[in-house]
Kinemage of the C-alpha trace (Angstrom):
@kinemage 1
@onewidth
@group {chain A} dominant
@subgroup {mainchain}
@vectorlist {calphas} color= white
{ca met a 1} P 62.449 199.523 -53.673
{ca ser a 2} L 64.491 196.598 -53.026
{ca lys a 3} L 68.198 196.397 -51.504
{ca pro a 4} L 70.696 197.568 -53.564
{ca val a 5} L 71.855 194.944 -56.953
{ca thr a 6} L 74.420 194.218 -59.084
{ca val a 7} L 73.840 195.928 -62.755
{ca ala a 8} L 75.487 195.490 -65.633
{ca val a 9} L 74.956 197.544 -69.378
{ca val a 10} L 75.513 195.418 -72.111
{ca gly a 11} L 76.358 197.334 -74.240
{ca ala a 12} L 76.722 200.770 -72.467
{ca thr a 13} L 78.066 203.223 -74.626
{ca gly a 14} L 75.323 202.730 -77.785
{ca ala a 15} L 72.597 205.003 -78.643
{ca val a 16} L 70.007 202.902 -76.557
{ca gly a 17} L 72.231 202.112 -73.202
{ca glu a 18} L 72.965 206.042 -72.765
{ca val a 19} L 69.743 206.614 -72.678
{ca met a 20} L 69.572 203.437 -70.122
{ca leu a 21} L 72.127 204.236 -67.596
{ca ser a 22} L 70.662 208.176 -67.730
{ca val a 23} L 67.352 206.163 -66.311
{ca leu a 24} L 68.513 204.110 -64.405
{ca arg a 25} L 69.990 207.075 -62.144
{ca glu a 26} L 66.394 209.694 -62.439
{ca arg a 27} L 64.427 206.293 -61.620
{ca lys a 28} L 67.061 205.770 -58.600
{ca phe a 29} L 67.948 202.663 -59.411
{ca pro a 30} L 69.119 200.495 -56.530
{ca ile a 31} L 71.888 199.690 -57.280
{ca arg a 32} L 75.430 198.735 -55.173
{ca glu a 33} L 77.427 198.508 -58.986
{ca leu a 34} L 77.000 199.475 -62.145
{ca ile a 35} L 79.123 197.808 -64.068
{ca pro a 36} L 78.997 199.234 -68.072
{ca leu a 37} L 80.113 196.361 -70.489
{ca ala a 38} L 80.685 196.717 -74.232
{ca ser a 39} L 83.144 195.020 -77.245
{ca glu a 40} L 86.811 195.615 -76.519
{ca arg a 41} L 87.315 198.376 -79.600
{ca ser a 42} L 84.717 200.396 -76.632
{ca ala a 43} L 86.765 198.751 -73.249
{ca gly a 44} L 88.691 201.397 -71.430
{ca gly a 45} L 86.586 203.890 -71.963
{ca thr a 46} L 84.242 205.435 -69.507
{ca val a 47} L 80.832 206.120 -69.375
{ca asp a 48} L 79.455 208.882 -66.643
{ca phe a 49} L 76.469 208.424 -64.041
{ca gly a 50} L 75.548 210.707 -62.020
{ca asn a 51} L 78.967 212.456 -60.812
{ca gln a 52} L 80.674 209.323 -61.347
{ca lys a 53} L 82.757 208.680 -64.475
{ca ile a 54} L 82.728 204.468 -64.690
{ca val a 55} L 84.886 202.838 -67.019
{ca val a 56} L 83.937 200.720 -69.860
{ca arg a 57} L 84.804 196.487 -69.323
{ca asp a 58} L 85.139 193.877 -71.964
{ca leu a 59} L 82.234 191.875 -72.665
{ca ala a 60} L 84.281 189.203 -73.918
{ca thr a 61} L 86.655 188.675 -70.908
{ca phe a 62} L 83.993 189.651 -68.124
{ca asp a 63} L 82.956 187.380 -65.691
{ca pro a 64} L 79.517 187.323 -65.022
{ca lys a 65} L 79.553 185.904 -61.625
{ca gly a 66} L 77.802 188.095 -59.086
{ca val a 67} L 75.862 190.012 -61.180
{ca asp a 68} L 72.167 190.401 -60.394
{ca ile a 69} L 70.615 191.705 -63.732
{ca ala a 70} L 72.090 192.517 -67.075
{ca leu a 71} L 70.816 194.907 -69.304
{ca phe a 72} L 71.248 193.906 -72.841
{ca ser a 73} L 71.906 196.376 -75.414
{ca ala a 74} L 74.248 195.446 -77.697
{ca gly a 75} L 72.326 193.717 -80.847
{ca gly a 76} L 71.238 189.875 -81.324
{ca ser a 77} L 74.402 188.600 -82.240
{ca val a 78} L 75.891 189.180 -79.154
{ca ser a 79} L 72.952 188.404 -76.847
{ca lys a 80} L 72.893 184.653 -78.419
{ca glu a 81} L 75.850 184.609 -77.150
{ca tyr a 82} L 75.858 185.923 -74.102
{ca ala a 83} L 72.611 186.107 -72.438
{ca pro a 84} L 73.320 181.801 -71.148
{ca lys a 85} L 76.328 183.037 -69.880
{ca phe a 86} L 74.871 185.133 -67.496
{ca ala a 87} L 71.895 183.443 -67.377
{ca ala a 88} L 73.659 180.816 -65.593
{ca ala a 89} L 75.336 183.120 -63.284
{ca asp a 90} L 72.308 184.112 -61.840
{ca ala a 91} L 71.964 187.224 -63.252
{ca leu a 92} L 68.304 187.743 -64.355
{ca val a 93} L 68.762 189.131 -68.499
{ca ile a 94} L 66.705 191.325 -70.166
{ca asp a 95} L 67.385 191.912 -74.039
{ca asn a 96} L 66.355 194.660 -75.916
{ca ser a 97} L 67.452 192.366 -79.335
{ca ser a 98} L 65.616 190.421 -80.505
{ca ala a 99} L 67.021 187.118 -80.375
{ca phe a 100} L 64.538 185.711 -77.743
{ca arg a 101} L 61.787 187.782 -78.977
{ca asn a 102} L 59.601 184.442 -80.681
{ca asp a 103} L 60.971 182.444 -78.040
{ca asp a 104} L 58.046 180.258 -75.976
{ca asp a 105} L 59.676 179.823 -73.164
{ca val a 106} L 60.892 183.566 -72.892
{ca pro a 107} L 58.567 186.439 -72.276
{ca leu a 108} L 57.787 188.730 -74.184
{ca val a 109} L 56.716 191.512 -71.528
{ca val a 110} L 55.592 195.315 -72.513
{ca ala a 111} L 56.043 196.480 -68.059
{ca glu a 112} L 52.358 198.530 -68.790
{ca val a 113} L 50.641 195.368 -70.966
{ca asn a 114} L 51.371 191.768 -69.572
{ca pro a 115} L 52.842 192.544 -65.890
{ca glu a 116} L 51.794 188.969 -64.930
{ca his a 117} L 53.998 186.939 -67.586
{ca leu a 118} L 57.115 188.040 -65.681
{ca arg a 119} L 55.198 185.374 -63.581
{ca ser a 120} L 57.417 182.282 -64.612
{ca ile a 121} L 61.313 183.305 -67.233
{ca pro a 122} L 62.062 180.016 -66.752
{ca arg a 123} L 65.910 179.879 -68.606
{ca gly a 124} L 66.130 183.890 -66.355
{ca ile a 125} L 65.694 185.724 -69.776
{ca ile a 126} L 63.020 188.553 -70.149
{ca ala a 127} L 62.635 190.010 -74.455
{ca asn a 128} L 61.600 193.999 -75.213
{ca pro a 129} L 59.881 193.760 -77.704
{ca asn a 130} L 60.748 195.788 -80.794
{ca cys a 131} L 60.102 199.503 -80.281
{ca ser a 132} L 56.877 199.990 -82.435
{ca thr a 133} L 54.884 197.085 -81.605
{ca met a 134} L 56.159 198.648 -77.820
{ca gln a 135} L 54.538 201.665 -78.179
{ca met a 136} L 51.023 200.588 -80.104
{ca leu a 137} L 50.253 197.962 -77.838
{ca val a 138} L 50.539 200.269 -74.297
{ca ala a 139} L 48.424 202.418 -76.454
{ca leu a 140} L 46.289 199.281 -77.793
{ca ala a 141} L 46.039 196.979 -74.889
{ca pro a 142} L 43.503 199.271 -73.111
{ca ile a 143} L 41.268 198.438 -76.561
{ca his a 144} L 42.007 195.514 -76.083
{ca arg a 145} L 40.688 194.308 -72.111
{ca ala a 146} L 37.622 196.797 -73.047
{ca val a 147} L 35.917 196.200 -76.262
{ca gly a 148} L 38.791 193.132 -77.827
{ca ile a 149} L 40.251 194.099 -81.207
{ca val a 150} L 39.948 191.839 -83.698
{ca arg a 151} L 42.629 193.089 -86.821
{ca ile a 152} L 45.079 196.081 -87.125
{ca asn a 153} L 46.183 197.740 -90.161
{ca val a 154} L 49.592 199.686 -87.928
{ca ala a 155} L 51.626 201.930 -90.946
{ca thr a 156} L 55.062 203.138 -89.023
{ca tyr a 157} L 57.181 205.925 -89.483
{ca gln a 158} L 60.524 205.373 -88.105
{ca ser a 159} L 63.114 207.401 -86.475
{ca val a 160} L 66.319 206.626 -87.721
{ca ser a 161} L 67.680 206.792 -84.016
{ca gly a 162} L 66.021 202.757 -84.811
{ca ser a 163} L 69.195 201.904 -87.038
{ca gly a 164} L 71.994 202.938 -84.764
{ca gln a 165} L 74.430 205.725 -84.610
{ca arg a 166} L 75.337 205.069 -88.080
{ca ala a 167} L 71.879 206.467 -88.959
{ca leu a 168} L 71.613 209.287 -86.803
{ca arg a 169} L 74.793 210.096 -88.618
{ca glu a 170} L 73.491 210.083 -92.058
{ca leu a 171} L 70.715 211.506 -91.931
{ca gly a 172} L 72.587 214.360 -90.437
{ca arg a 173} L 75.502 213.936 -93.406
{ca gln a 174} L 73.167 214.381 -95.742
{ca thr a 175} L 71.023 216.990 -95.346
{ca ala a 176} L 74.237 219.310 -94.524
{ca ala a 177} L 75.611 217.474 -97.992
{ca ile a 178} L 72.132 218.282 -99.765
{ca leu a 179} L 71.692 221.526 -98.198
{ca asn a 180} L 75.122 222.487 -100.119
{ca phe a 181} L 74.091 221.073 -102.952
{ca gln a 182} L 76.389 217.765 -102.361
{ca ser a 183} L 75.421 214.579 -103.576
{ca pro a 184} L 74.144 212.665 -100.224
{ca leu a 185} L 75.441 209.473 -101.001
{ca pro a 186} L 73.763 206.289 -98.614
{ca glu a 187} L 75.674 204.244 -96.709
{ca val a 188} L 73.549 202.763 -94.050
{ca tyr a 189} L 70.617 202.782 -95.453
{ca pro a 190} L 70.066 201.406 -99.635
{ca val a 191} L 68.681 205.157 -100.454
{ca gln a 192} L 68.489 208.387 -99.820
{ca ile a 193} L 67.180 208.844 -96.025
{ca ala a 194} L 67.394 212.929 -95.718
{ca phe a 195} L 64.525 214.462 -97.524
{ca asn a 196} L 63.085 210.523 -98.453
{ca val a 197} L 61.039 208.359 -96.767
{ca ile a 198} L 61.569 204.766 -96.819
{ca pro a 199} L 58.929 201.685 -97.214
{ca his a 200} L 61.414 199.301 -95.686
{ca gly a 201} L 62.973 198.379 -92.512
{ca gly a 202} L 64.444 195.055 -91.847
{ca asp a 203} L 64.893 191.689 -94.644
{ca phe a 204} L 62.220 191.246 -97.144
{ca leu a 205} L 59.976 187.787 -96.391
{ca asp a 206} L 58.840 185.235 -98.468
{ca asn a 207} L 55.453 187.085 -98.388
{ca gly a 208} L 56.459 189.876 -98.997
{ca tyr a 209} L 56.272 191.818 -95.905
{ca thr a 210} L 59.507 192.372 -94.362
{ca ser a 211} L 60.867 191.363 -91.135
{ca glu a 212} L 60.164 194.499 -88.544
{ca glu a 213} L 57.309 194.467 -89.608
{ca met a 214} L 56.494 190.873 -88.880
{ca lys a 215} L 57.751 191.738 -85.680
{ca leu a 216} L 54.023 193.564 -85.393
{ca val a 217} L 52.437 190.216 -86.593
{ca trp a 218} L 54.143 188.058 -83.445
{ca glu a 219} L 54.738 190.215 -80.961
{ca thr a 220} L 51.334 191.317 -80.956
{ca arg a 221} L 49.682 188.196 -80.705
{ca lys a 222} L 52.173 187.282 -78.157
{ca ile a 223} L 52.000 189.948 -76.216
{ca leu a 224} L 48.467 190.102 -76.132
{ca ser a 225} L 48.323 186.169 -75.958
{ca ala a 226} L 45.331 186.565 -78.132
{ca pro a 227} L 47.157 184.430 -81.874
{ca glu a 228} L 43.268 185.253 -83.011
{ca ile a 229} L 44.332 188.878 -84.004
{ca leu a 230} L 45.101 190.266 -87.838
{ca val a 231} L 47.740 192.534 -87.932
{ca asn a 232} L 48.170 194.150 -90.870
{ca ala a 233} L 51.897 196.576 -91.076
{ca thr a 234} L 53.500 198.545 -93.408
{ca val a 235} L 56.895 199.582 -92.658
{ca val a 236} L 58.636 203.108 -93.325
{ca arg a 237} L 61.381 205.207 -92.447
{ca val a 238} L 61.887 208.765 -91.709
{ca pro a 239} L 64.038 211.606 -91.217
{ca val a 240} L 63.573 212.210 -87.374
{ca phe a 241} L 66.205 211.635 -85.765
{ca phe a 242} L 63.879 210.192 -82.923
{ca gly a 243} L 60.451 209.214 -82.351
{ca his a 244} L 58.196 207.013 -84.104
{ca ser a 245} L 55.156 207.530 -84.965
{ca glu a 246} L 52.251 204.803 -86.214
{ca ala a 247} L 49.303 205.383 -87.490
{ca val a 248} L 46.756 202.510 -86.297
{ca his a 249} L 43.346 201.412 -87.876
{ca ile a 250} L 41.277 199.442 -85.301
{ca glu a 251} L 38.268 196.541 -85.795
{ca thr a 252} L 36.917 196.026 -82.525
{ca arg a 253} L 34.503 193.433 -81.461
{ca asp a 254} L 32.365 195.811 -79.665
{ca lys a 255} L 31.154 199.115 -80.371
{ca ile a 256} L 33.252 201.536 -78.793
{ca ser a 257} L 33.251 205.234 -79.539
{ca ala a 258} L 36.139 207.466 -79.947
{ca ala a 259} L 34.884 209.395 -77.177
{ca glu a 260} L 34.461 206.497 -74.648
{ca ala a 261} L 38.484 205.207 -76.510
{ca arg a 262} L 39.465 209.255 -75.549
{ca ala a 263} L 38.273 208.528 -71.685
{ca leu a 264} L 39.515 204.423 -70.981
{ca leu a 265} L 43.403 206.371 -73.200
{ca ala a 266} L 43.124 209.464 -70.688
{ca asn a 267} L 43.568 207.442 -67.236
{ca ala a 268} L 45.291 204.366 -69.084
{ca pro a 269} L 49.442 203.808 -67.308
{ca gly a 270} L 52.356 204.677 -69.800
{ca val a 271} L 49.979 207.137 -72.310
{ca glu a 272} L 49.450 210.708 -72.467
{ca val a 273} L 45.854 211.721 -74.975
{ca val a 274} L 47.047 214.675 -77.104
{ca asp a 275} L 43.669 214.861 -79.132
{ca asp a 276} L 42.245 218.234 -79.506
{ca pro a 277} L 40.442 218.931 -83.211
{ca val a 278} L 43.141 222.202 -83.980
{ca pro a 279} L 46.320 222.431 -86.031
{ca gly a 280} L 49.061 220.816 -83.097
{ca gly a 281} L 46.651 219.745 -81.398
{ca tyr a 282} L 48.372 216.398 -81.573
{ca pro a 283} L 51.175 214.423 -80.915
{ca thr a 284} L 54.251 214.740 -82.633
{ca pro a 285} L 58.190 213.282 -82.791
{ca val a 286} L 59.757 216.151 -81.569
{ca thr a 287} L 57.314 218.812 -79.936
{ca his a 288} L 56.382 215.637 -77.628
{ca ala a 289} L 57.202 212.487 -77.612
{ca ser a 290} L 61.676 213.232 -77.416
{ca gly a 291} L 63.493 212.537 -74.366
{ca arg a 292} L 59.952 211.953 -72.884
{ca asp a 293} L 58.647 208.585 -71.256
{ca pro a 294} L 54.562 208.179 -71.843
{ca val a 295} L 53.061 206.798 -75.449
{ca phe a 296} L 51.006 210.090 -77.002
{ca val a 297} L 47.995 209.119 -78.370
{ca gly a 298} L 46.036 211.364 -80.802
{ca arg a 299} L 43.753 211.646 -84.058
{ca ile a 300} L 41.015 209.376 -82.276
{ca arg a 301} L 38.581 209.696 -84.616
{ca glu a 302} L 35.903 206.209 -85.937
{ca asp a 303} L 37.216 204.910 -88.685
{ca ile a 304} L 33.909 205.929 -91.329
{ca ser a 305} L 34.565 203.309 -93.749
{ca his a 306} L 33.887 200.503 -90.584
{ca pro a 307} L 30.903 199.755 -88.206
{ca arg a 308} L 33.705 199.252 -85.670
{ca gly a 309} L 36.249 201.088 -86.543
{ca leu a 310} L 38.950 203.247 -84.477
{ca asn a 311} L 41.781 205.747 -85.716
{ca leu a 312} L 44.623 206.498 -84.436
{ca trp a 313} L 48.165 208.599 -84.079
{ca val a 314} L 50.169 206.863 -81.664
{ca val a 315} L 54.258 208.521 -81.043
{ca ser a 316} L 57.099 207.780 -78.586
{ca asp a 317} L 60.654 207.560 -77.816
{ca asn a 318} L 61.554 204.275 -79.523
{ca ile a 319} L 65.218 204.814 -77.994
{ca arg a 320} L 63.690 205.730 -74.474
{ca lys a 321} L 60.512 204.045 -74.200
{ca gly a 322} L 61.267 201.602 -76.860
{ca ala a 323} L 64.142 200.104 -75.201
{ca ala a 324} L 65.511 201.788 -72.078
{ca leu a 325} L 62.808 203.114 -70.374
{ca asn a 326} L 61.234 199.712 -70.507
{ca ala a 327} L 63.989 198.042 -69.436
{ca val a 328} L 63.854 199.239 -66.295
{ca gln a 329} L 59.968 199.437 -66.350
{ca leu a 330} L 60.608 194.810 -65.807
{ca ala a 331} L 63.428 194.725 -64.534
{ca glu a 332} L 61.741 197.495 -61.590
{ca leu a 333} L 58.583 194.554 -61.203
{ca trp a 334} L 60.707 191.625 -60.939
{ca leu a 335} L 62.689 193.032 -57.985
{ca lys a 336} L 59.392 193.883 -55.941
{ca asn a 337} L 58.256 190.605 -57.419
{ca arg a 338} L 60.933 189.185 -55.596
{ca ala a 339} L 60.602 190.927 -52.408
């Protein structure tokens, strides 16, 4: 691909950071030196990278000079403080948090959807979209380019891994507690998540929507360069460990049949169609998405309530494609553009 570069992974010991390391190795990213970074609490430990064990360094005391690419996945407050420092030291920053997504001078990019937005990176920072937005647009962008999307109505069914490792442990702990007839006390979520669904993600805003729901609105318009698209979202957290699902209902400018949409998606980059009208002939987080790269699309059917409506079921691994893989893909595209 390119001559080897120095890559820093900020948040290397977290759920996304660990998958980033795996993806970098699997895709044979051209690394001269890998530098795992984390908080002081995690510094001094090691991470596995192939047959190597690499010592984790303290982000707070690290000098970013000499880093070519910095992959950030340590939360918005960390990104706001340290990403500009890495960019000032001439590193390309690819940030997984929401810290810069709404900034006009920071491109918000999905590798399969709008790679052309990488032509201008004025601050040296690229933003990774929210995982729910990302998987939805990998599926919808080909349809939007073909017939134009006027309105998107989406309900997400988001796994607990999107809330981090504490949430994964909470689901496991609560499940065990219930099976042992004990009280499943909530700590990460406001109410019990095991054997339950929670129609709440992020902070509640003045308009009654949550911040996670509004991300789907703002980010969709920015990525597609289509401020006129209407987006209505409901975010639901479900007791699944890995993999987000979405029921997506769209209204298009021009009519597209289910068969035409199916054929279009079958040839779309990053998409795998699983759409047989039989029991089990549709994608689910466990049977298809977990640990895999594609965005899976099924239940493709015309909306019987609208003459230009289409319904889809979209599933993807929110940690892998929704964060780690896209970040590495963007780094690959940047190296290719620079060559």
